[in-house]
Biopython code that builds the backbone (N, CA, C, O; Angstrom):
import numpy as np
from Bio.PDB.StructureBuilder import StructureBuilder

atoms = [
    (1, "MET", "N", (0.847, -1.156, 0.000)),
    (1, "MET", "CA", (0.000, 0.000, 0.000)),
    (1, "MET", "C", (0.904, 1.233, 0.000)),
    (1, "MET", "O", (1.827, 1.329, 0.808)),
    (2, "THR", "N", (0.644, 2.148, -0.881)),
    (2, "THR", "CA", (1.373, 3.411, -0.933)),
    (2, "THR", "C", (0.369, 4.548, -1.018)),
    (2, "THR", "O", (-0.779, 4.366, -1.425)),
    (3, "GLY", "N", (0.827, 5.705, -0.630)),
    (3, "GLY", "CA", (-0.057, 6.851, -0.674)),
    (3, "GLY", "C", (0.669, 8.129, -0.344)),
    (3, "GLY", "O", (1.899, 8.180, -0.343)),
    (4, "TYR", "N", (-0.096, 9.156, -0.064)),
    (4, "TYR", "CA", (0.438, 10.475, 0.231)),
    (4, "TYR", "C", (-0.069, 10.934, 1.592)),
    (4, "TYR", "O", (-1.190, 10.623, 1.995)),
    (5, "PHE", "N", (0.773, 11.673, 2.280)),
    (5, "PHE", "CA", (0.499, 12.108, 3.638)),
    (5, "PHE", "C", (0.965, 13.553, 3.734)),
    (5, "PHE", "O", (2.098, 13.856, 3.360)),
    (6, "HIS", "N", (0.129, 14.437, 4.218)),
    (6, "HIS", "CA", (0.486, 15.856, 4.301)),
    (6, "HIS", "C", (0.058, 16.399, 5.657)),
    (6, "HIS", "O", (-1.096, 16.252, 6.059)),
    (7, "LEU", "N", (1.005, 17.033, 6.364)),
    (7, "LEU", "CA", (0.695, 17.699, 7.620)),
    (7, "LEU", "C", (1.233, 19.120, 7.563)),
    (7, "LEU", "O", (2.302, 19.365, 7.003)),
    (8, "ALA", "N", (0.500, 20.043, 8.138)),
    (8, "ALA", "CA", (0.952, 21.431, 8.252)),
    (8, "ALA", "C", (0.895, 21.820, 9.728)),
    (8, "ALA", "O", (0.019, 21.369, 10.466)),
    (9, "ILE", "N", (1.829, 22.655, 10.142)),
    (9, "ILE", "CA", (1.858, 23.111, 11.527)),
    (9, "ILE", "C", (0.716, 24.095, 11.743)),
    (9, "ILE", "O", (0.631, 25.127, 11.077)),
    (10, "ASP", "N", (-0.157, 23.757, 12.684)),
    (10, "ASP", "CA", (-1.264, 24.637, 13.040)),
    (10, "ASP", "C", (-0.921, 25.441, 14.289)),
    (10, "ASP", "O", (-1.299, 26.606, 14.412)),
    (11, "SER", "N", (-0.204, 24.809, 15.209)),
    (11, "SER", "CA", (0.271, 25.470, 16.428)),
    (11, "SER", "C", (1.455, 24.668, 16.955)),
    (11, "SER", "O", (1.864, 23.676, 16.352)),
    (12, "ARG", "N", (1.997, 25.105, 18.079)),
    (12, "ARG", "CA", (3.145, 24.406, 18.660)),
    (12, "ARG", "C", (2.829, 22.950, 18.983)),
    (12, "ARG", "O", (3.717, 22.098, 18.949)),
    (13, "ASP", "N", (1.591, 22.667, 19.290)),
    (13, "ASP", "CA", (1.199, 21.335, 19.721)),
    (13, "ASP", "C", (0.227, 20.629, 18.783)),
    (13, "ASP", "O", (-0.329, 19.592, 19.146)),
    (14, "ARG", "N", (0.012, 21.167, 17.588)),
    (14, "ARG", "CA", (-0.974, 20.548, 16.711)),
    (14, "ARG", "C", (-0.572, 20.648, 15.244)),
    (14, "ARG", "O", (-0.189, 21.713, 14.758)),
    (15, "PHE", "N", (-0.668, 19.507, 14.548)),
    (15, "PHE", "CA", (-0.507, 19.443, 13.089)),
    (15, "PHE", "C", (-1.869, 19.078, 12.513)),
    (15, "PHE", "O", (-2.613, 18.303, 13.115)),
    (16, "ILE", "N", (-2.195, 19.626, 11.361)),
    (16, "ILE", "CA", (-3.420, 19.245, 10.668)),
    (16, "ILE", "C", (-3.073, 18.880, 9.238)),
    (16, "ILE", "O", (-2.105, 19.393, 8.677)),
    (17, "GLY", "N", (-3.854, 18.003, 8.655)),
    (17, "GLY", "CA", (-3.599, 17.588, 7.283)),
    (17, "GLY", "C", (-4.470, 16.414, 6.906)),
    (17, "GLY", "O", (-5.620, 16.308, 7.333)),
    (18, "GLY", "N", (-3.899, 15.519, 6.087)),
    (18, "GLY", "CA", (-4.657, 14.374, 5.637)),
    (18, "GLY", "C", (-3.813, 13.406, 4.846)),
    (18, "GLY", "O", (-2.605, 13.588, 4.693)),
    (19, "TRP", "N", (-4.460, 12.380, 4.349)),
    (19, "TRP", "CA", (-3.771, 11.347, 3.589)),
    (19, "TRP", "C", (-4.691, 10.816, 2.501)),
    (19, "TRP", "O", (-5.905, 11.016, 2.547)),
    (20, "CYS", "N", (-4.097, 10.133, 1.516)),
    (20, "CYS", "CA", (-4.860, 9.423, 0.493)),
    (20, "CYS", "C", (-3.997, 8.316, -0.082)),
    (20, "CYS", "O", (-2.769, 8.398, -0.054)),
    (21, "LEU", "N", (-4.631, 7.297, -0.595)),
    (21, "LEU", "CA", (-3.911, 6.227, -1.263)),
    (21, "LEU", "C", (-3.427, 6.716, -2.619)),
    (21, "LEU", "O", (-4.072, 7.542, -3.265)),
    (22, "GLU", "N", (-2.279, 6.191, -3.040)),
    (22, "GLU", "CA", (-1.758, 6.585, -4.344)),
    (22, "GLU", "C", (-2.631, 6.033, -5.461)),
    (22, "GLU", "O", (-2.996, 6.765, -6.381)),
    (23, "ARG", "N", (-2.967, 4.754, -5.390)),
    (23, "ARG", "CA", (-3.781, 4.132, -6.425)),
    (23, "ARG", "C", (-5.215, 4.651, -6.346)),
    (23, "ARG", "O", (-5.828, 4.625, -5.279)),
    (24, "GLY", "N", (-5.721, 5.097, -7.418)),
    (24, "GLY", "CA", (-7.083, 5.589, -7.455)),
    (24, "GLY", "C", (-7.225, 7.037, -7.034)),
    (24, "GLY", "O", (-8.320, 7.596, -7.083)),
    (25, "SER", "N", (-6.121, 7.652, -6.619)),
    (25, "SER", "CA", (-6.228, 9.054, -6.232)),
    (25, "SER", "C", (-6.202, 9.930, -7.471)),
    (25, "SER", "O", (-5.729, 9.518, -8.530)),
    (26, "LEU", "N", (-6.704, 11.113, -7.331)),
    (26, "LEU", "CA", (-6.694, 12.052, -8.438)),
    (26, "LEU", "C", (-5.467, 12.955, -8.396)),
    (26, "LEU", "O", (-5.341, 13.889, -9.188)),
    (27, "LEU", "N", (-4.567, 12.665, -7.465)),
    (27, "LEU", "CA", (-3.356, 13.463, -7.364)),
    (27, "LEU", "C", (-2.368, 13.042, -8.433)),
    (27, "LEU", "O", (-2.323, 11.879, -8.833)),
    (28, "ASP", "N", (-1.599, 13.974, -8.880)),
    (28, "ASP", "CA", (-0.590, 13.716, -9.904)),
    (28, "ASP", "C", (0.793, 13.721, -9.265)),
    (28, "ASP", "O", (1.686, 14.435, -9.720)),
    (29, "GLY", "N", (0.968, 12.945, -8.235)),
    (29, "GLY", "CA", (2.246, 12.914, -7.536)),
    (29, "GLY", "C", (2.262, 13.863, -6.358)),
    (29, "GLY", "O", (1.322, 14.624, -6.130)),
    (30, "LEU", "N", (3.346, 13.799, -5.621)),
    (30, "LEU", "CA", (3.467, 14.568, -4.385)),
    (30, "LEU", "C", (3.399, 16.072, -4.622)),
    (30, "LEU", "O", (2.922, 16.807, -3.757)),
    (31, "GLU", "N", (3.859, 16.536, -5.759)),
    (31, "GLU", "CA", (3.861, 17.971, -6.042)),
    (31, "GLU", "C", (2.451, 18.554, -6.085)),
    (31, "GLU", "O", (2.269, 19.744, -5.825)),
    (32, "ALA", "N", (1.462, 17.744, -6.404)),
    (32, "ALA", "CA", (0.089, 18.231, -6.557)),
    (32, "ALA", "C", (-0.706, 18.205, -5.260)),
    (32, "ALA", "O", (-1.843, 18.676, -5.225)),
    (33, "ILE", "N", (-0.128, 17.664, -4.194)),
    (33, "ILE", "CA", (-0.919, 17.461, -2.980)),
    (33, "ILE", "C", (-1.441, 18.776, -2.390)),
    (33, "ILE", "O", (-2.562, 18.809, -1.885)),
    (34, "ALA", "N", (-0.675, 19.835, -2.441)),
    (34, "ALA", "CA", (-1.099, 21.114, -1.860)),
    (34, "ALA", "C", (-2.315, 21.695, -2.586)),
    (34, "ALA", "O", (-3.068, 22.474, -2.002)),
    (35, "GLN", "N", (-2.510, 21.325, -3.841)),
    (35, "GLN", "CA", (-3.641, 21.842, -4.607)),
    (35, "GLN", "C", (-4.913, 21.021, -4.397)),
    (35, "GLN", "O", (-5.993, 21.418, -4.836)),
    (36, "HIS", "N", (-4.778, 19.857, -3.715)),
    (36, "HIS", "CA", (-5.916, 18.955, -3.558)),
    (36, "HIS", "C", (-6.125, 18.548, -2.103)),
    (36, "HIS", "O", (-6.558, 17.428, -1.832)),
    (37, "LEU", "N", (-5.824, 19.434, -1.174)),
    (37, "LEU", "CA", (-5.966, 19.103, 0.239)),
    (37, "LEU", "C", (-7.402, 18.729, 0.600)),
    (37, "LEU", "O", (-7.622, 17.932, 1.512)),
    (38, "HIS", "N", (-8.370, 19.291, -0.100)),
    (38, "HIS", "CA", (-9.778, 19.000, 0.175)),
    (38, "HIS", "C", (-10.145, 17.552, -0.151)),
    (38, "HIS", "O", (-11.191, 17.074, 0.290)),
    (39, "ARG", "N", (-9.310, 16.844, -0.912)),
    (39, "ARG", "CA", (-9.583, 15.454, -1.279)),
    (39, "ARG", "C", (-8.947, 14.456, -0.321)),
    (39, "ARG", "O", (-9.177, 13.254, -0.450)),
    (40, "LEU", "N", (-8.158, 14.921, 0.629)),
    (40, "LEU", "CA", (-7.482, 14.027, 1.553)),
    (40, "LEU", "C", (-8.415, 13.604, 2.687)),
    (40, "LEU", "O", (-9.340, 14.330, 3.049)),
    (41, "VAL", "N", (-8.160, 12.427, 3.237)),
    (41, "VAL", "CA", (-8.860, 11.986, 4.438)),
    (41, "VAL", "C", (-8.283, 12.809, 5.586)),
    (41, "VAL", "O", (-7.086, 12.714, 5.857)),
    (42, "PRO", "N", (-9.100, 13.614, 6.268)),
    (42, "PRO", "CA", (-8.561, 14.542, 7.259)),
    (42, "PRO", "C", (-8.005, 13.837, 8.498)),
    (42, "PRO", "O", (-8.471, 12.771, 8.899)),
    (43, "MET", "N", (-6.992, 14.473, 9.087)),
    (43, "MET", "CA", (-6.440, 14.002, 10.352)),
    (43, "MET", "C", (-5.814, 15.160, 11.107)),
    (43, "MET", "O", (-5.407, 16.160, 10.514)),
    (44, "THR", "N", (-5.742, 15.012, 12.424)),
    (44, "THR", "CA", (-5.112, 15.999, 13.299)),
    (44, "THR", "C", (-4.206, 15.253, 14.263)),
    (44, "THR", "O", (-4.612, 14.263, 14.872)),
    (45, "TRP", "N", (-2.972, 15.734, 14.399)),
    (45, "TRP", "CA", (-2.035, 15.178, 15.381)),
    (45, "TRP", "C", (-1.872, 16.191, 16.488)),
    (45, "TRP", "O", (-1.577, 17.358, 16.229)),
    (46, "ILE", "N", (-2.063, 15.754, 17.730)),
    (46, "ILE", "CA", (-1.923, 16.633, 18.885)),
    (46, "ILE", "C", (-0.841, 16.067, 19.807)),
    (46, "ILE", "O", (-0.870, 14.889, 20.163)),
    (47, "ARG", "N", (0.103, 16.912, 20.183)),
    (47, "ARG", "CA", (1.188, 16.491, 21.069)),
    (47, "ARG", "C", (0.644, 16.175, 22.455)),
    (47, "ARG", "O", (-0.174, 16.917, 22.999)),
    (48, "GLU", "N", (1.108, 15.063, 23.020)),
    (48, "GLU", "CA", (0.746, 14.702, 24.389)),
    (48, "GLU", "C", (1.760, 15.318, 25.340)),
    (48, "GLU", "O", (2.967, 15.212, 25.120)),
    (49, "GLU", "N", (1.282, 15.951, 26.377)),
    (49, "GLU", "CA", (2.149, 16.524, 27.401)),
    (49, "GLU", "C", (1.782, 15.938, 28.748)),
    (49, "GLU", "O", (0.616, 16.036, 29.132)),
    (50, "PRO", "N", (2.672, 15.353, 29.470)),
    (50, "PRO", "CA", (4.024, 15.024, 29.038)),
    (50, "PRO", "C", (3.991, 13.853, 28.062)),
    (50, "PRO", "O", (3.063, 13.044, 28.059)),
    (51, "ALA", "N", (5.019, 13.789, 27.247)),
    (51, "ALA", "CA", (5.101, 12.721, 26.254)),
    (51, "ALA", "C", (5.195, 11.365, 26.955)),
    (51, "ALA", "O", (5.915, 11.229, 27.945)),
    (52, "PRO", "N", (4.473, 10.360, 26.450)),
    (52, "PRO", "CA", (4.565, 9.037, 27.079)),
    (52, "PRO", "C", (5.963, 8.450, 26.879)),
    (52, "PRO", "O", (6.635, 8.799, 25.909)),
    (53, "PRO", "N", (6.411, 7.573, 27.767)),
    (53, "PRO", "CA", (7.740, 6.974, 27.618)),
    (53, "PRO", "C", (7.788, 6.054, 26.408)),
    (53, "PRO", "O", (6.768, 5.513, 25.984)),
    (54, "PHE", "N", (8.983, 5.885, 25.859)),
    (54, "PHE", "CA", (9.158, 4.949, 24.751)),
    (54, "PHE", "C", (8.960, 3.523, 25.263)),
    (54, "PHE", "O", (9.352, 3.225, 26.391)),
    (55, "PRO", "N", (8.369, 2.643, 24.473)),
    (55, "PRO", "CA", (8.221, 1.256, 24.917)),
    (55, "PRO", "C", (9.599, 0.583, 24.977)),
    (55, "PRO", "O", (10.505, 0.963, 24.236)),
    (56, "PRO", "N", (9.759, -0.412, 25.853)),
    (56, "PRO", "CA", (11.058, -1.067, 26.015)),
    (56, "PRO", "C", (11.648, -1.611, 24.715)),
    (56, "PRO", "O", (12.863, -1.557, 24.528)),
    (57, "TRP", "N", (10.809, -2.137, 23.807)),
    (57, "TRP", "CA", (11.355, -2.677, 22.553)),
    (57, "TRP", "C", (11.997, -1.577, 21.718)),
    (57, "TRP", "O", (12.999, -1.822, 21.046)),
    (58, "ALA", "N", (11.437, -0.368, 21.747)),
    (58, "ALA", "CA", (12.001, 0.740, 20.969)),
    (58, "ALA", "C", (13.317, 1.206, 21.572)),
    (58, "ALA", "O", (14.266, 1.495, 20.843)),
    (59, "VAL", "N", (13.382, 1.281, 22.905)),
    (59, "VAL", "CA", (14.623, 1.677, 23.578)),
    (59, "VAL", "C", (15.732, 0.683, 23.225)),
    (59, "VAL", "O", (16.847, 1.091, 22.899)),
    (60, "GLY", "N", (15.435, -0.608, 23.287)),
    (60, "GLY", "CA", (16.425, -1.634, 22.954)),
    (60, "GLY", "C", (16.890, -1.555, 21.511)),
    (60, "GLY", "O", (18.074, -1.733, 21.224)),
    (61, "TYR", "N", (15.960, -1.288, 20.602)),
    (61, "TYR", "CA", (16.292, -1.186, 19.182)),
    (61, "TYR", "C", (17.284, -0.046, 18.936)),
    (61, "TYR", "O", (18.300, -0.244, 18.270)),
    (62, "PHE", "N", (16.998, 1.133, 19.462)),
    (62, "PHE", "CA", (17.877, 2.272, 19.227)),
    (62, "PHE", "C", (19.204, 2.139, 19.958)),
    (62, "PHE", "O", (20.227, 2.612, 19.463)),
    (63, "ARG", "N", (19.208, 1.511, 21.112)),
    (63, "ARG", "CA", (20.476, 1.271, 21.817)),
    (63, "ARG", "C", (21.358, 0.321, 21.025)),
    (63, "ARG", "O", (22.578, 0.485, 21.006)),
    (64, "ALA", "N", (20.767, -0.664, 20.376)),
    (64, "ALA", "CA", (21.528, -1.640, 19.585)),
    (64, "ALA", "C", (22.277, -0.976, 18.444)),
    (64, "ALA", "O", (23.324, -1.469, 18.025)),
    (65, "PHE", "N", (21.765, 0.119, 17.942)),
    (65, "PHE", "CA", (22.415, 0.834, 16.838)),
    (65, "PHE", "C", (23.174, 2.069, 17.305)),
    (65, "PHE", "O", (23.669, 2.846, 16.489)),
    (66, "GLY", "N", (23.265, 2.247, 18.618)),
    (66, "GLY", "CA", (24.007, 3.375, 19.153)),
    (66, "GLY", "C", (23.365, 4.728, 18.923)),
    (66, "GLY", "O", (24.045, 5.754, 18.946)),
    (67, "THR", "N", (22.056, 4.735, 18.702)),
    (67, "THR", "CA", (21.368, 6.003, 18.450)),
    (67, "THR", "C", (20.441, 6.388, 19.588)),
    (67, "THR", "O", (19.744, 7.399, 19.500)),
    (68, "GLY", "N", (20.418, 5.598, 20.660)),
    (68, "GLY", "CA", (19.469, 5.878, 21.727)),
    (68, "GLY", "C", (20.117, 6.301, 23.005)),
    (68, "GLY", "O", (19.426, 6.568, 23.988)),
]
sb = StructureBuilder()
sb.init_structure("model")
sb.init_model(0)
sb.init_chain("A")
sb.init_seg("    ")
for serial, (resi, resn, name, xyz) in enumerate(atoms, 1):
    if name == "N":
        sb.init_residue(resn, " ", resi, " ")
    sb.init_atom(name, np.array(xyz, "f"), 0.0, 1.0, " ", f" {name:<3s}", serial, name[0])
structure = sb.get_structure()
């Protein structure tokens, strides 16, 4: 499954935007997404304060690669 995903900063703690599947979409590639925002499935991301802790499997994964 492939598609397009677009988020814009609405505030310090909120992104708004949407997504659509590539197949069957009326978009002509990523460059056209800004002209067709009304066709995206809407979504809002809100920051959680305080941020929840990373799950143990994620901590172990990043430590294994020296990035955590």
